[in-house]
C-alpha positions as CSV (number, residue, x, y, z in Angstrom):
1,X,252.1,-11.0,129.4
2,X,250.9,-10.2,125.9
3,X,253.8,-12.3,124.5
4,X,253.0,-15.3,126.7
5,X,249.3,-15.0,125.5
6,X,250.5,-14.9,121.9
7,X,252.7,-17.9,122.4
8,X,249.8,-19.8,123.9
9,X,247.5,-19.0,121.0
10,X,250.1,-20.1,118.5
11,X,250.7,-23.3,120.4
12,X,246.9,-24.0,120.4
13,X,246.6,-23.4,116.7
14,X,249.6,-25.6,115.9
15,X,248.1,-28.4,117.9
16,X,244.7,-27.9,116.1
17,X,246.6,-28.1,112.8
18,X,248.2,-31.4,113.8
19,X,245.0,-32.9,115.1
20,X,243.2,-32.2,111.9
21,X,246.1,-33.5,109.8
22,X,246.0,-36.8,111.6
23,X,248.9,-38.9,112.9
24,X,250.4,-39.9,109.5
25,X,250.0,-36.5,107.9
26,X,251.1,-34.7,111.0
27,X,254.4,-36.5,110.4
28,X,254.3,-35.0,106.9
29,X,254.1,-31.5,108.4
30,X,257.1,-32.3,110.7
31,X,259.1,-33.3,107.6
32,X,258.7,-30.0,105.9
33,X,262.0,-28.5,104.9
34,X,263.2,-25.5,107.0
35,X,264.8,-22.6,105.3
36,X,264.9,-20.0,108.2
37,X,268.0,-18.3,109.5
38,X,269.1,-17.7,113.1
39,X,266.3,-15.3,113.5
40,X,263.6,-17.8,112.6
41,X,262.7,-16.5,109.2
42,X,264.0,-16.8,105.7
43,X,265.1,-13.7,103.6
44,X,261.5,-13.0,102.7
45,X,260.2,-13.3,106.2
46,X,258.7,-16.8,106.0
47,X,258.5,-18.7,109.3
48,X,257.5,-22.4,109.2
49,X,256.3,-22.6,112.8
50,X,254.2,-19.5,112.4
51,X,252.8,-20.9,109.2
52,X,251.9,-24.2,110.7
53,X,249.9,-22.4,113.4
54,X,248.3,-19.9,111.0
55,X,247.0,-22.6,108.6
56,X,244.8,-24.2,111.2
57,X,241.6,-22.5,109.9
58,X,242.6,-23.4,106.3
59,X,243.2,-27.0,107.4
60,X,239.7,-27.0,108.8
61,X,238.4,-25.7,105.4
62,X,240.4,-28.3,103.6
63,X,239.1,-31.2,105.7
64,X,235.6,-30.3,106.6
65,X,234.2,-27.4,104.5
66,X,235.5,-27.9,101.0
67,X,236.3,-31.6,101.7
68,X,239.2,-31.4,99.3
69,X,240.3,-34.4,97.1
70,X,243.8,-34.0,95.7
71,X,245.0,-36.2,92.8
72,X,248.6,-36.5,91.8
73,X,250.2,-34.4,94.6
74,X,253.1,-36.9,94.6
75,X,254.0,-35.8,91.0
76,X,255.7,-32.6,92.1
77,X,259.4,-33.0,91.3
78,X,262.0,-32.2,94.0
79,X,263.8,-28.9,93.8
80,X,262.7,-25.7,92.0
81,X,259.3,-25.9,90.3
82,X,256.6,-23.6,89.0
83,X,253.1,-24.7,89.9
84,X,250.7,-23.1,87.4
85,X,247.0,-23.2,88.2
86,X,243.6,-21.8,87.1
87,X,242.2,-19.1,89.4
88,X,238.7,-18.4,90.6
89,X,236.3,-17.9,93.5
90,X,236.6,-14.1,94.4
91,X,238.7,-15.0,97.4
92,X,242.1,-16.8,96.8
93,X,241.1,-19.9,98.7
94,X,242.1,-22.1,95.8
95,X,245.7,-21.1,96.4
96,X,245.4,-21.9,100.1
97,X,243.9,-25.4,99.3
98,X,246.7,-26.1,96.9
99,X,249.2,-25.2,99.6
100,X,247.6,-27.5,102.2
101,X,247.3,-30.3,99.7
102,X,251.1,-30.2,99.1
103,X,251.8,-30.0,102.8
104,X,249.7,-33.1,103.7
105,X,249.5,-35.1,100.5
106,X,252.8,-34.3,98.8
107,X,255.6,-36.9,98.8
108,X,257.8,-35.3,99.9
109,X,255.7,-32.6,101.6
110,X,256.3,-29.1,100.3
111,X,255.7,-25.6,101.7
112,X,254.9,-23.6,98.6
113,X,255.3,-19.9,98.0
114,X,252.5,-18.1,96.3
115,X,252.8,-14.9,94.2
116,X,250.3,-12.3,95.2
117,X,249.2,-9.1,93.5
118,X,251.0,-5.9,94.4
119,X,247.9,-4.3,96.0
120,X,247.5,-7.2,98.5
121,X,250.3,-6.1,101.0
122,X,248.8,-2.6,101.0
123,X,245.9,-3.9,103.0
124,X,246.1,-3.2,106.8
125,X,247.8,-5.9,108.8
126,X,248.1,-8.2,105.8
127,X,251.7,-7.6,104.7
128,X,253.4,-9.1,107.8
129,X,251.0,-12.1,107.9
130,X,251.6,-12.8,104.2
131,X,255.4,-12.7,104.6
132,X,255.2,-15.0,107.7
133,X,253.2,-17.7,105.8
134,X,255.4,-17.5,102.7
135,X,253.4,-15.3,100.3
136,X,255.3,-12.6,98.4
137,X,254.6,-10.0,95.8
138,X,255.0,-11.6,92.4
139,X,257.8,-9.6,90.9
140,X,260.3,-11.3,88.5
141,X,263.2,-10.7,90.9
142,X,261.3,-12.3,93.9
143,X,260.5,-15.3,91.8
144,X,264.0,-15.6,90.4
145,X,265.5,-15.6,93.9
146,X,263.1,-18.2,95.2
147,X,263.7,-20.5,92.3
148,X,267.5,-20.1,92.8
149,X,266.8,-21.3,96.4
150,X,265.1,-24.4,95.0
151,X,261.6,-23.4,96.2
152,X,258.2,-24.4,94.8
153,X,256.3,-21.3,93.5
154,X,252.6,-21.2,92.9
155,X,251.6,-18.9,90.0
156,X,248.1,-17.9,88.7
157,X,248.8,-16.5,85.2
158,X,245.2,-15.4,84.8
159,X,245.7,-13.0,87.8
160,X,242.6,-11.1,88.9
161,X,241.1,-11.8,85.5
162,X,240.5,-15.4,86.6
163,X,239.8,-14.7,90.3
164,X,237.0,-12.3,89.5
165,X,235.5,-13.7,86.3
166,X,231.7,-13.6,86.0
167,X,229.5,-16.7,86.2
168,X,229.0,-17.2,82.5
169,X,232.8,-17.5,82.1
170,X,233.2,-20.3,84.7
171,X,235.9,-22.8,83.9
172,X,237.0,-20.8,80.8
173,X,240.6,-19.9,81.2
174,X,241.3,-16.2,80.8
175,X,244.4,-14.8,79.1
176,X,247.7,-16.1,80.6
177,X,250.6,-13.8,81.1
178,X,254.0,-14.8,79.7
179,X,256.2,-13.9,82.7
180,X,256.1,-17.4,84.3
181,X,257.4,-19.0,81.1
182,X,260.3,-16.5,80.8
183,X,261.3,-17.4,84.3
184,X,261.0,-21.1,83.7
185,X,263.3,-20.8,80.6
186,X,265.7,-18.5,82.4
187,X,266.1,-20.8,85.4
188,X,265.6,-24.2,83.8
189,X,262.5,-24.8,86.0
190,X,259.9,-27.5,85.3
191,X,256.2,-26.5,85.2
192,X,253.5,-28.5,86.9
193,X,250.0,-27.7,85.6
194,X,247.2,-27.7,88.2
195,X,243.4,-27.7,87.7
196,X,241.0,-26.7,90.6
197,X,237.4,-27.8,90.2
198,X,234.9,-26.4,92.7
199,X,236.2,-22.9,93.4
200,X,234.2,-21.4,90.5
201,X,230.9,-22.1,92.3
202,X,232.0,-21.0,95.8
203,X,231.0,-17.4,95.2
204,X,229.7,-16.9,91.7
205,X,229.9,-13.3,90.5
206,X,226.7,-12.0,88.8
207,X,228.2,-8.6,88.0
208,X,231.2,-6.5,88.7
209,X,230.7,-2.9,90.0
210,X,233.7,-1.3,88.4
211,X,233.1,2.2,89.7
212,X,232.9,1.0,93.3
213,X,236.1,-1.1,92.8
214,X,237.9,2.0,91.4
215,X,236.7,4.1,94.4
216,X,238.0,1.5,96.9
217,X,241.2,0.7,95.0
218,X,240.2,-2.9,94.4
219,X,240.8,-4.8,91.1
220,X,237.0,-5.6,91.1
221,X,233.9,-5.4,93.2
222,X,231.8,-8.6,92.4
223,X,228.2,-9.0,93.4
224,X,227.4,-12.6,94.3
225,X,224.0,-14.3,95.1
226,X,224.7,-13.9,98.8
227,X,225.8,-10.3,98.4
228,X,229.3,-11.1,99.7
229,X,232.3,-13.2,98.5
230,X,231.7,-15.5,101.5
231,X,232.3,-19.0,100.0
232,X,229.7,-21.7,99.8
233,X,230.7,-25.3,100.9
234,X,231.4,-26.5,97.4
235,X,233.4,-29.7,96.9
236,X,237.0,-29.1,95.8
237,X,238.9,-31.4,93.5
238,X,242.5,-30.5,92.8
239,X,244.4,-32.2,89.9
240,X,248.2,-32.1,89.6
241,X,249.5,-32.9,86.1
242,X,252.8,-34.3,85.0
243,X,255.8,-31.9,85.0
244,X,256.4,-30.1,81.7
245,X,259.9,-29.2,80.6
246,X,260.6,-26.4,78.1
247,X,263.7,-25.3,76.2
248,X,264.5,-22.1,74.5
249,X,265.6,-18.5,75.3
250,X,263.9,-16.4,77.9
251,X,264.2,-13.4,75.6
252,X,262.4,-15.0,72.7
253,X,259.7,-13.1,70.9
254,X,256.3,-13.1,72.7
255,X,254.9,-15.2,69.9
256,X,257.4,-18.0,70.6
257,X,256.7,-17.8,74.3
258,X,253.0,-17.8,73.7
259,X,253.2,-21.2,72.0
260,X,254.8,-22.7,75.1
261,X,252.3,-21.0,77.4
262,X,249.4,-22.4,75.3
263,X,250.8,-25.9,76.0
264,X,250.5,-25.3,79.7
265,X,247.1,-23.7,79.3
266,X,245.8,-26.6,77.2
267,X,247.0,-29.1,79.9
268,X,245.1,-27.2,82.6
269,X,242.0,-26.9,80.4
270,X,242.0,-30.6,79.6
271,X,242.2,-31.5,83.4
272,X,239.3,-29.1,84.1
273,X,237.2,-30.7,81.4
274,X,238.0,-34.2,82.7
275,X,237.3,-33.1,86.3
276,X,234.0,-31.6,85.4
277,X,233.0,-34.7,83.5
278,X,233.8,-37.0,86.4
279,X,232.2,-35.0,89.3
280,X,228.7,-36.0,90.4
281,X,227.7,-32.6,92.0
282,X,229.0,-29.2,92.9
283,X,228.6,-30.0,96.6
284,X,229.7,-33.6,96.9
């Protein structure tokens, strides 16, 4: 009985997803590549049908709450690719909106895999859900295996430094890690820079209570104007840049890798500046 109820809920959510996507973009969702085995999952636990049901609330956020505008989603090259974006907003909704954009706006549509922090799967009930919707812990080995399988991987090189930055630091990119560049060189993978405008204002952090964060085992404990990280209905604009191709050795000195990373960082920062210059308001 419980299984029948669960199937009914998933069917209802899947239909909700398709209604919000619209007829044309619903066809986009149907065209998503399937990678599952005979058990309905891929080696990491991803299940496309489960994911299409689970994204219904995020599709609603995409269409009606953040009213996302995506530019250049058709620039994503086929095959393996690293999607590198700025990160902000206290909650990783920017990653979810990028994922939805490439599902319904991409040509061809792509189901992307996001790299999450190691502490995320330790949260109750989260690990299985994350696996089913394609999100995995961002270890080099996990990334390498997915790239070898020709997947599209979303990376936030700022990590929690970007996600939890304070209000005065908005739209200022924090330090980028070098790991994504090593993987790109090792696997001959193109990098697509992405800039998200709007997430910085969804839950601006006024301060970070580090003692509380340490007590709870969180990377940070931000205090926002509303007292919670609940997002405001800001207007999202997502910009996808041209693919960047790099050559060199993955085991180069950090200083050499940093030069290449700075190229990616500069491309993202330039798109952020342009997006901020063009927008009329935070909320529309």
